[in-house]
SEFIZA-3560 file (N, C-alpha, C; in Angstrom, 3 decimals):
REM SEFIZA-3560
<numar><xx>1.011</xx><yy>-1.271</yy><zz>-0.104</zz><atom>N</atom></numar>
<numar><xx>0.210</xx><yy>-0.024</yy><zz>0.006</zz><atom>CA</atom></numar>
<numar><xx>1.190</xx><yy>1.379</yy><zz>0.298</zz><atom>C</atom></numar>
<numar><xx>0.314</xx><yy>1.776</yy><zz>-0.686</zz><atom>N</atom></numar>
<numar><xx>1.331</xx><yy>3.496</yy><zz>-1.285</zz><atom>CA</atom></numar>
<numar><xx>1.119</xx><yy>4.290</yy><zz>0.553</zz><atom>C</atom></numar>
<numar><xx>1.846</xx><yy>5.276</yy><zz>0.285</zz><atom>N</atom></numar>
<numar><xx>1.703</xx><yy>5.713</yy><zz>1.588</zz><atom>CA</atom></numar>
<numar><xx>0.723</xx><yy>7.610</yy><zz>1.395</zz><atom>C</atom></numar>
<numar><xx>0.503</xx><yy>8.142</yy><zz>1.585</zz><atom>N</atom></numar>
<numar><xx>0.181</xx><yy>9.566</yy><zz>1.240</zz><atom>CA</atom></numar>
<numar><xx>1.064</xx><yy>10.190</yy><zz>1.460</zz><atom>C</atom></numar>
<numar><xx>1.408</xx><yy>11.370</yy><zz>0.887</zz><atom>N</atom></numar>
<numar><xx>2.177</xx><yy>12.148</yy><zz>1.139</zz><atom>CA</atom></numar>
<numar><xx>1.079</xx><yy>14.058</yy><zz>1.585</zz><atom>C</atom></numar>
<numar><xx>1.909</xx><yy>14.750</yy><zz>1.961</zz><atom>N</atom></numar>
<numar><xx>0.687</xx><yy>15.978</yy><zz>2.490</zz><atom>CA</atom></numar>
<numar><xx>0.721</xx><yy>16.314</yy><zz>1.014</zz><atom>C</atom></numar>
<numar><xx>0.822</xx><yy>16.416</yy><zz>0.193</zz><atom>N</atom></numar>
<numar><xx>0.416</xx><yy>16.855</yy><zz>-1.658</zz><atom>CA</atom></numar>
<numar><xx>-0.766</xx><yy>15.625</yy><zz>-1.509</zz><atom>C</atom></numar>
<numar><xx>-0.582</xx><yy>14.966</yy><zz>-1.332</zz><atom>N</atom></numar>
<numar><xx>-1.591</xx><yy>13.610</yy><zz>-1.720</zz><atom>CA</atom></numar>
<numar><xx>-2.679</xx><yy>14.121</yy><zz>-0.243</zz><atom>C</atom></numar>
<numar><xx>-3.077</xx><yy>14.437</yy><zz>0.279</zz><atom>N</atom></numar>
<numar><xx>-3.930</xx><yy>14.426</yy><zz>1.586</zz><atom>CA</atom></numar>
<numar><xx>-4.604</xx><yy>16.076</yy><zz>1.306</zz><atom>C</atom></numar>
<numar><xx>-3.730</xx><yy>17.243</yy><zz>1.045</zz><atom>N</atom></numar>
<numar><xx>-4.495</xx><yy>18.115</yy><zz>0.504</zz><atom>CA</atom></numar>
<numar><xx>-4.662</xx><yy>18.494</yy><zz>-0.765</zz><atom>C</atom></numar>
<numar><xx>-4.606</xx><yy>17.433</yy><zz>-1.663</zz><atom>N</atom></numar>
<numar><xx>-5.624</xx><yy>16.979</yy><zz>-3.077</zz><atom>CA</atom></numar>
<numar><xx>-6.833</xx><yy>16.607</yy><zz>-2.625</zz><atom>C</atom></numar>
<numar><xx>-7.079</xx><yy>15.393</yy><zz>-1.338</zz><atom>N</atom></numar>
<numar><xx>-7.912</xx><yy>14.720</yy><zz>-1.067</zz><atom>CA</atom></numar>
<numar><xx>-8.870</xx><yy>15.911</yy><zz>-0.665</zz><atom>C</atom></numar>
<numar><xx>-8.444</xx><yy>16.910</yy><zz>0.004</zz><atom>N</atom></numar>
<numar><xx>-9.233</xx><yy>17.933</yy><zz>0.886</zz><atom>CA</atom></numar>
<numar><xx>-9.586</xx><yy>19.034</yy><zz>0.134</zz><atom>C</atom></numar>
<numar><xx>-9.143</xx><yy>19.289</yy><zz>-1.117</zz><atom>N</atom></numar>
<numar><xx>-9.779</xx><yy>19.806</yy><zz>-2.196</zz><atom>CA</atom></numar>
<numar><xx>-10.969</xx><yy>18.835</yy><zz>-3.409</zz><atom>C</atom></numar>
<numar><xx>-10.633</xx><yy>18.306</yy><zz>-2.968</zz><atom>N</atom></numar>
<numar><xx>-11.465</xx><yy>16.938</yy><zz>-3.810</zz><atom>CA</atom></numar>
<numar><xx>-12.655</xx><yy>17.277</yy><zz>-2.701</zz><atom>C</atom></numar>
<numar><xx>-12.991</xx><yy>16.719</yy><zz>-1.800</zz><atom>N</atom></numar>
<numar><xx>-13.835</xx><yy>16.648</yy><zz>-0.956</zz><atom>CA</atom></numar>
<numar><xx>-14.774</xx><yy>18.047</yy><zz>-0.623</zz><atom>C</atom></numar>
<numar><xx>-13.901</xx><yy>19.252</yy><zz>-0.701</zz><atom>N</atom></numar>
<numar><xx>-14.423</xx><yy>21.006</yy><zz>-0.685</zz><atom>CA</atom></numar>
<numar><xx>-15.715</xx><yy>20.517</yy><zz>-1.922</zz><atom>C</atom></numar>
<numar><xx>-14.909</xx><yy>20.544</yy><zz>-3.001</zz><atom>N</atom></numar>
<numar><xx>-15.311</xx><yy>20.663</yy><zz>-4.488</zz><atom>CA</atom></numar>
<numar><xx>-16.784</xx><yy>19.935</yy><zz>-4.288</zz><atom>C</atom></numar>
<numar><xx>-16.358</xx><yy>18.142</yy><zz>-4.182</zz><atom>N</atom></numar>
<numar><xx>-17.664</xx><yy>17.559</yy><zz>-4.082</zz><atom>CA</atom></numar>
<numar><xx>-19.078</xx><yy>18.446</yy><zz>-3.086</zz><atom>C</atom></numar>
<numar><xx>-18.418</xx><yy>18.921</yy><zz>-2.215</zz><atom>N</atom></numar>
<numar><xx>-19.258</xx><yy>19.091</yy><zz>-1.344</zz><atom>CA</atom></numar>
<numar><xx>-19.902</xx><yy>20.353</yy><zz>-1.726</zz><atom>C</atom></numar>
<numar><xx>-19.433</xx><yy>21.536</yy><zz>-2.336</zz><atom>N</atom></numar>
<numar><xx>-19.426</xx><yy>22.259</yy><zz>-2.852</zz><atom>CA</atom></numar>
<numar><xx>-20.432</xx><yy>21.984</yy><zz>-4.281</zz><atom>C</atom></numar>
<numar><xx>-20.456</xx><yy>21.148</yy><zz>-4.652</zz><atom>N</atom></numar>
<numar><xx>-21.267</xx><yy>20.573</yy><zz>-6.320</zz><atom>CA</atom></numar>
<numar><xx>-20.532</xx><yy>22.081</yy><zz>-7.341</zz><atom>C</atom></numar>
<numar><xx>-18.999</xx><yy>21.872</yy><zz>-7.406</zz><atom>N</atom></numar>
<numar><xx>-18.432</xx><yy>22.341</yy><zz>-8.190</zz><atom>CA</atom></numar>
<numar><xx>-16.974</xx><yy>23.212</yy><zz>-7.691</zz><atom>C</atom></numar>
<numar><xx>-16.155</xx><yy>23.282</yy><zz>-8.672</zz><atom>N</atom></numar>
<numar><xx>-15.165</xx><yy>24.035</yy><zz>-9.016</zz><atom>CA</atom></numar>
<numar><xx>-15.785</xx><yy>25.709</yy><zz>-7.873</zz><atom>C</atom></numar>
<numar><xx>-15.987</xx><yy>26.660</yy><zz>-9.131</zz><atom>N</atom></numar>
<numar><xx>-16.138</xx><yy>27.971</yy><zz>-9.033</zz><atom>CA</atom></numar>
<numar><xx>-16.895</xx><yy>28.238</yy><zz>-7.035</zz><atom>C</atom></numar>
<numar><xx>-18.043</xx><yy>27.057</yy><zz>-6.841</zz><atom>N</atom></numar>
<numar><xx>-18.579</xx><yy>27.223</yy><zz>-5.357</zz><atom>CA</atom></numar>
<numar><xx>-17.585</xx><yy>26.993</yy><zz>-4.446</zz><atom>C</atom></numar>
<numar><xx>-16.329</xx><yy>26.200</yy><zz>-5.011</zz><atom>N</atom></numar>
<numar><xx>-15.349</xx><yy>26.316</yy><zz>-3.916</zz><atom>CA</atom></numar>
<numar><xx>-14.615</xx><yy>27.042</yy><zz>-3.312</zz><atom>C</atom></numar>
<numar><xx>-14.572</xx><yy>27.642</yy><zz>-4.621</zz><atom>N</atom></numar>
<numar><xx>-13.392</xx><yy>28.652</yy><zz>-4.220</zz><atom>CA</atom></numar>
<numar><xx>-12.807</xx><yy>29.447</yy><zz>-3.478</zz><atom>C</atom></numar>
<numar><xx>-14.485</xx><yy>30.073</yy><zz>-2.726</zz><atom>N</atom></numar>
<numar><xx>-13.725</xx><yy>31.066</yy><zz>-1.387</zz><atom>CA</atom></numar>
<numar><xx>-14.125</xx><yy>30.096</yy><zz>-0.358</zz><atom>C</atom></numar>
<numar><xx>-13.942</xx><yy>29.023</yy><zz>-0.156</zz><atom>N</atom></numar>
<numar><xx>-13.970</xx><yy>28.456</yy><zz>0.648</zz><atom>CA</atom></numar>
<numar><xx>-12.889</xx><yy>28.107</yy><zz>1.148</zz><atom>C</atom></numar>
<numar><xx>-12.316</xx><yy>27.565</yy><zz>-0.373</zz><atom>N</atom></numar>
<numar><xx>-10.605</xx><yy>26.803</yy><zz>-0.743</zz><atom>CA</atom></numar>
<numar><xx>-9.927</xx><yy>28.207</yy><zz>-0.287</zz><atom>C</atom></numar>
<numar><xx>-10.468</xx><yy>29.076</yy><zz>-0.529</zz><atom>N</atom></numar>
<numar><xx>-9.370</xx><yy>30.447</yy><zz>-0.943</zz><atom>CA</atom></numar>
<numar><xx>-8.513</xx><yy>30.378</yy><zz>-2.086</zz><atom>C</atom></numar>
<numar><xx>-9.023</xx><yy>29.734</yy><zz>-3.089</zz><atom>N</atom></numar>
<numar><xx>-7.819</xx><yy>29.244</yy><zz>-4.589</zz><atom>CA</atom></numar>
<numar><xx>-8.461</xx><yy>29.661</yy><zz>-5.918</zz><atom>C</atom></numar>
<numar><xx>-8.133</xx><yy>29.879</yy><zz>-6.903</zz><atom>N</atom></numar>
<numar><xx>-8.602</xx><yy>30.174</yy><zz>-8.010</zz><atom>CA</atom></numar>
<numar><xx>-9.022</xx><yy>29.071</yy><zz>-8.066</zz><atom>C</atom></numar>
<numar><xx>-9.988</xx><yy>29.003</yy><zz>-9.222</zz><atom>N</atom></numar>
<numar><xx>-10.571</xx><yy>28.034</yy><zz>-10.129</zz><atom>CA</atom></numar>
<numar><xx>-9.081</xx><yy>26.900</yy><zz>-10.573</zz><atom>C</atom></numar>
<numar><xx>-8.407</xx><yy>27.743</yy><zz>-11.103</zz><atom>N</atom></numar>
<numar><xx>-7.266</xx><yy>27.226</yy><zz>-11.630</zz><atom>CA</atom></numar>
<numar><xx>-6.408</xx><yy>26.049</yy><zz>-10.908</zz><atom>C</atom></numar>
<numar><xx>-6.041</xx><yy>26.528</yy><zz>-9.908</zz><atom>N</atom></numar>
<numar><xx>-5.651</xx><yy>26.085</yy><zz>-9.026</zz><atom>CA</atom></numar>
<numar><xx>-6.294</xx><yy>24.696</yy><zz>-8.345</zz><atom>C</atom></numar>
<numar><xx>-8.051</xx><yy>24.581</yy><zz>-7.763</zz><atom>N</atom></numar>
<numar><xx>-8.944</xx><yy>23.927</yy><zz>-7.671</zz><atom>CA</atom></numar>
<numar><xx>-8.091</xx><yy>22.413</yy><zz>-8.374</zz><atom>C</atom></numar>
<numar><xx>-8.217</xx><yy>23.179</yy><zz>-9.906</zz><atom>N</atom></numar>
<numar><xx>-8.351</xx><yy>21.765</yy><zz>-10.650</zz><atom>CA</atom></numar>
<numar><xx>-7.005</xx><yy>21.646</yy><zz>-11.102</zz><atom>C</atom></numar>
<numar><xx>-6.225</xx><yy>22.200</yy><zz>-10.983</zz><atom>N</atom></numar>
<numar><xx>-4.477</xx><yy>21.457</yy><zz>-10.722</zz><atom>CA</atom></numar>
<numar><xx>-4.548</xx><yy>20.779</yy><zz>-9.627</zz><atom>C</atom></numar>
<numar><xx>-4.877</xx><yy>20.510</yy><zz>-8.418</zz><atom>N</atom></numar>
<numar><xx>-5.406</xx><yy>19.191</yy><zz>-7.579</zz><atom>CA</atom></numar>
<numar><xx>-6.009</xx><yy>18.732</yy><zz>-8.155</zz><atom>C</atom></numar>
<numar><xx>-7.510</xx><yy>18.974</yy><zz>-8.866</zz><atom>N</atom></numar>
<numar><xx>-8.146</xx><yy>17.473</yy><zz>-8.992</zz><atom>CA</atom></numar>
<numar><xx>-7.093</xx><yy>17.047</yy><zz>-9.672</zz><atom>C</atom></numar>
<numar><xx>-6.546</xx><yy>17.406</yy><zz>-10.774</zz><atom>N</atom></numar>
<numar><xx>-5.931</xx><yy>16.608</yy><zz>-11.907</zz><atom>CA</atom></numar>
<numar><xx>-4.726</xx><yy>16.254</yy><zz>-11.456</zz><atom>C</atom></numar>
<numar><xx>-4.063</xx><yy>16.594</yy><zz>-10.534</zz><atom>N</atom></numar>
<numar><xx>-3.523</xx><yy>15.864</yy><zz>-9.735</zz><atom>CA</atom></numar>
<numar><xx>-3.344</xx><yy>14.183</yy><zz>-8.847</zz><atom>C</atom></numar>
<numar><xx>-4.773</xx><yy>14.623</yy><zz>-8.692</zz><atom>N</atom></numar>
<numar><xx>-5.213</xx><yy>13.601</yy><zz>-7.498</zz><atom>CA</atom></numar>
<numar><xx>-5.237</xx><yy>12.597</yy><zz>-8.228</zz><atom>C</atom></numar>
<numar><xx>-6.083</xx><yy>12.962</yy><zz>-10.095</zz><atom>N</atom></numar>
<numar><xx>-6.629</xx><yy>11.690</yy><zz>-10.709</zz><atom>CA</atom></numar>
<numar><xx>-5.433</xx><yy>11.318</yy><zz>-11.170</zz><atom>C</atom></numar>
<numar><xx>-4.398</xx><yy>11.954</yy><zz>-11.590</zz><atom>N</atom></numar>
<numar><xx>-3.003</xx><yy>10.785</yy><zz>-12.130</zz><atom>CA</atom></numar>
<numar><xx>-2.510</xx><yy>9.778</yy><zz>-11.043</zz><atom>C</atom></numar>
<numar><xx>-2.436</xx><yy>10.791</yy><zz>-9.787</zz><atom>N</atom></numar>
<numar><xx>-1.916</xx><yy>9.830</yy><zz>-8.653</zz><atom>CA</atom></numar>
<numar><xx>-2.761</xx><yy>8.503</yy><zz>-8.945</zz><atom>C</atom></numar>
<numar><xx>-4.171</xx><yy>8.619</yy><zz>-8.732</zz><atom>N</atom></numar>
<numar><xx>-5.177</xx><yy>7.466</yy><zz>-8.740</zz><atom>CA</atom></numar>
<numar><xx>-5.552</xx><yy>7.189</yy><zz>-10.055</zz><atom>C</atom></numar>
<numar><xx>-4.751</xx><yy>7.491</yy><zz>-10.870</zz><atom>N</atom></numar>
<numar><xx>-5.020</xx><yy>6.961</yy><zz>-11.995</zz><atom>CA</atom></numar>
<numar><xx>-6.502</xx><yy>6.450</yy><zz>-12.804</zz><atom>C</atom></numar>
<numar><xx>-7.230</xx><yy>7.187</yy><zz>-12.528</zz><atom>N</atom></numar>
<numar><xx>-8.731</xx><yy>7.769</yy><zz>-12.821</zz><atom>CA</atom></numar>
<numar><xx>-9.325</xx><yy>8.850</yy><zz>-12.749</zz><atom>C</atom></numar>
<numar><xx>-10.472</xx><yy>9.321</yy><zz>-13.663</zz><atom>N</atom></numar>
<numar><xx>-10.998</xx><yy>10.272</yy><zz>-13.882</zz><atom>CA</atom></numar>
<numar><xx>-12.065</xx><yy>10.060</yy><zz>-12.382</zz><atom>C</atom></numar>
<numar><xx>-12.135</xx><yy>10.952</yy><zz>-11.476</zz><atom>N</atom></numar>
<numar><xx>-12.604</xx><yy>11.366</yy><zz>-10.270</zz><atom>CA</atom></numar>
<numar><xx>-13.721</xx><yy>12.267</yy><zz>-11.487</zz><atom>C</atom></numar>
<numar><xx>-13.809</xx><yy>13.389</yy><zz>-11.867</zz><atom>N</atom></numar>
<numar><xx>-15.264</xx><yy>13.898</yy><zz>-12.323</zz><atom>CA</atom></numar>
<numar><xx>-15.035</xx><yy>14.556</yy><zz>-13.820</zz><atom>C</atom></numar>
<numar><xx>-16.178</xx><yy>14.998</yy><zz>-13.637</zz><atom>N</atom></numar>
<numar><xx>-16.234</xx><yy>15.719</yy><zz>-15.184</zz><atom>CA</atom></numar>
<numar><xx>-16.258</xx><yy>16.811</yy><zz>-15.117</zz><atom>C</atom></numar>
<numar><xx>-15.609</xx><yy>17.963</yy><zz>-15.034</zz><atom>N</atom></numar>
<numar><xx>-16.114</xx><yy>19.170</yy><zz>-14.744</zz><atom>CA</atom></numar>
<numar><xx>-15.706</xx><yy>20.450</yy><zz>-16.174</zz><atom>C</atom></numar>
<numar><xx>-16.553</xx><yy>21.361</yy><zz>-15.984</zz><atom>N</atom></numar>
<numar><xx>-16.148</xx><yy>22.467</yy><zz>-17.162</zz><atom>CA</atom></numar>
<numar><xx>-17.658</xx><yy>23.049</yy><zz>-17.421</zz><atom>C</atom></numar>
<numar><xx>-17.810</xx><yy>23.989</yy><zz>-18.631</zz><atom>N</atom></numar>
<numar><xx>-19.463</xx><yy>24.533</yy><zz>-18.469</zz><atom>CA</atom></numar>
<numar><xx>-20.249</xx><yy>23.748</yy><zz>-18.250</zz><atom>C</atom></numar>
<numar><xx>-20.652</xx><yy>22.552</yy><zz>-18.910</zz><atom>N</atom></numar>
<numar><xx>-21.469</xx><yy>22.033</yy><zz>-18.214</zz><atom>CA</atom></numar>
<numar><xx>-22.083</xx><yy>21.354</yy><zz>-16.893</zz><atom>C</atom></numar>
<numar><xx>-20.985</xx><yy>21.793</yy><zz>-16.057</zz><atom>N</atom></numar>
<numar><xx>-21.542</xx><yy>21.435</yy><zz>-14.836</zz><atom>CA</atom></numar>
<numar><xx>-20.211</xx><yy>20.746</yy><zz>-13.910</zz><atom>C</atom></numar>
<numar><xx>-20.646</xx><yy>19.997</yy><zz>-13.162</zz><atom>N</atom></numar>
<numar><xx>-19.936</xx><yy>19.297</yy><zz>-12.756</zz><atom>CA</atom></numar>
<numar><xx>-20.258</xx><yy>17.824</yy><zz>-12.292</zz><atom>C</atom></numar>
<numar><xx>-20.029</xx><yy>16.933</yy><zz>-12.472</zz><atom>N</atom></numar>
<numar><xx>-20.531</xx><yy>15.556</yy><zz>-11.555</zz><atom>CA</atom></numar>
<numar><xx>-19.590</xx><yy>14.643</yy><zz>-11.566</zz><atom>C</atom></numar>
<numar><xx>-19.567</xx><yy>13.568</yy><zz>-10.556</zz><atom>N</atom></numar>
<numar><xx>-19.105</xx><yy>12.914</yy><zz>-10.222</zz><atom>CA</atom></numar>
<numar><xx>-18.645</xx><yy>11.575</yy><zz>-11.031</zz><atom>C</atom></numar>
<numar><xx>-17.879</xx><yy>10.370</yy><zz>-11.415</zz><atom>N</atom></numar>
<numar><xx>-18.035</xx><yy>9.799</yy><zz>-12.277</zz><atom>CA</atom></numar>
<numar><xx>-18.061</xx><yy>8.733</yy><zz>-11.236</zz><atom>C</atom></numar>
<numar><xx>-18.961</xx><yy>7.287</yy><zz>-11.794</zz><atom>N</atom></numar>
<numar><xx>-18.473</xx><yy>6.052</yy><zz>-10.480</zz><atom>CA</atom></numar>
<numar><xx>-17.557</xx><yy>5.806</yy><zz>-9.717</zz><atom>C</atom></numar>
<numar><xx>-16.093</xx><yy>6.353</yy><zz>-10.475</zz><atom>N</atom></numar>
<numar><xx>-14.654</xx><yy>5.524</yy><zz>-9.743</zz><atom>CA</atom></numar>
<numar><xx>-14.757</xx><yy>6.743</yy><zz>-8.581</zz><atom>C</atom></numar>
<numar><xx>-15.077</xx><yy>8.386</yy><zz>-8.907</zz><atom>N</atom></numar>
<numar><xx>-15.263</xx><yy>9.624</yy><zz>-8.606</zz><atom>CA</atom></numar>
<numar><xx>-15.966</xx><yy>9.132</yy><zz>-6.201</zz><atom>C</atom></numar>
<numar><xx>-17.184</xx><yy>8.794</yy><zz>-7.084</zz><atom>N</atom></numar>
<numar><xx>-17.808</xx><yy>8.498</yy><zz>-5.473</zz><atom>CA</atom></numar>
<numar><xx>-17.019</xx><yy>7.769</yy><zz>-4.781</zz><atom>C</atom></numar>
<numar><xx>-16.795</xx><yy>6.374</yy><zz>-5.462</zz><atom>N</atom></numar>
<numar><xx>-15.937</xx><yy>5.928</yy><zz>-4.478</zz><atom>CA</atom></numar>
<numar><xx>-15.193</xx><yy>6.071</yy><zz>-3.960</zz><atom>C</atom></numar>
<numar><xx>-14.171</xx><yy>6.937</yy><zz>-4.703</zz><atom>N</atom></numar>
<numar><xx>-13.277</xx><yy>8.049</yy><zz>-3.862</zz><atom>CA</atom></numar>
<numar><xx>-13.402</xx><yy>8.517</yy><zz>-3.013</zz><atom>C</atom></numar>
<numar><xx>-14.584</xx><yy>9.738</yy><zz>-3.379</zz><atom>N</atom></numar>
<numar><xx>-15.289</xx><yy>10.759</yy><zz>-2.164</zz><atom>CA</atom></numar>
<numar><xx>-15.340</xx><yy>9.922</yy><zz>-1.307</zz><atom>C</atom></numar>
<numar><xx>-15.980</xx><yy>8.884</yy><zz>-1.120</zz><atom>N</atom></numar>
<numar><xx>-16.950</xx><yy>7.700</yy><zz>-0.323</zz><atom>CA</atom></numar>
<numar><xx>-15.766</xx><yy>7.322</yy><zz>0.887</zz><atom>C</atom></numar>
<numar><xx>-14.560</xx><yy>7.067</yy><zz>0.736</zz><atom>N</atom></numar>
<numar><xx>-13.479</xx><yy>6.745</yy><zz>0.732</zz><atom>CA</atom></numar>
<numar><xx>-12.426</xx><yy>7.751</yy><zz>1.296</zz><atom>C</atom></numar>
<numar><xx>-12.130</xx><yy>8.948</yy><zz>1.140</zz><atom>N</atom></numar>
<numar><xx>-11.803</xx><yy>10.059</yy><zz>0.808</zz><atom>CA</atom></numar>
<numar><xx>-12.439</xx><yy>10.641</yy><zz>2.358</zz><atom>C</atom></numar>
<numar><xx>-13.610</xx><yy>10.879</yy><zz>2.279</zz><atom>N</atom></numar>
<numar><xx>-14.398</xx><yy>10.894</yy><zz>3.848</zz><atom>CA</atom></numar>
<numar><xx>-14.508</xx><yy>10.418</yy><zz>4.556</zz><atom>C</atom></numar>
<numar><xx>-13.955</xx><yy>9.042</yy><zz>4.822</zz><atom>N</atom></numar>
<numar><xx>-13.673</xx><yy>8.069</yy><zz>6.489</zz><atom>CA</atom></numar>
<numar><xx>-12.275</xx><yy>8.351</yy><zz>5.945</zz><atom>C</atom></numar>
<numar><xx>-11.373</xx><yy>8.542</yy><zz>5.065</zz><atom>N</atom></numar>
<numar><xx>-10.118</xx><yy>9.188</yy><zz>5.720</zz><atom>CA</atom></numar>
<numar><xx>-10.029</xx><yy>10.499</yy><zz>6.492</zz><atom>C</atom></numar>
<numar><xx>-10.307</xx><yy>11.397</yy><zz>5.942</zz><atom>N</atom></numar>
<numar><xx>-10.378</xx><yy>12.586</yy><zz>6.862</zz><atom>CA</atom></numar>
<numar><xx>-11.463</xx><yy>12.320</yy><zz>7.548</zz><atom>C</atom></numar>
//
């Protein structure tokens, strides 16, 4: 089992906040980050896990089935 770095934990916290806020734009004020920074954290987490966690963009925000599983596990972790 791979260990989690501080960077991984931060990305997980960002992911949880985005999901709880129902999107990147809505999470901006709570996180105090620009949407581009939030997107970077999500992309890094997706790369680390090797799966797409959510659909994001002009069409809105939607968790993938894998994202739903990761969200549930992340909530237990945090």
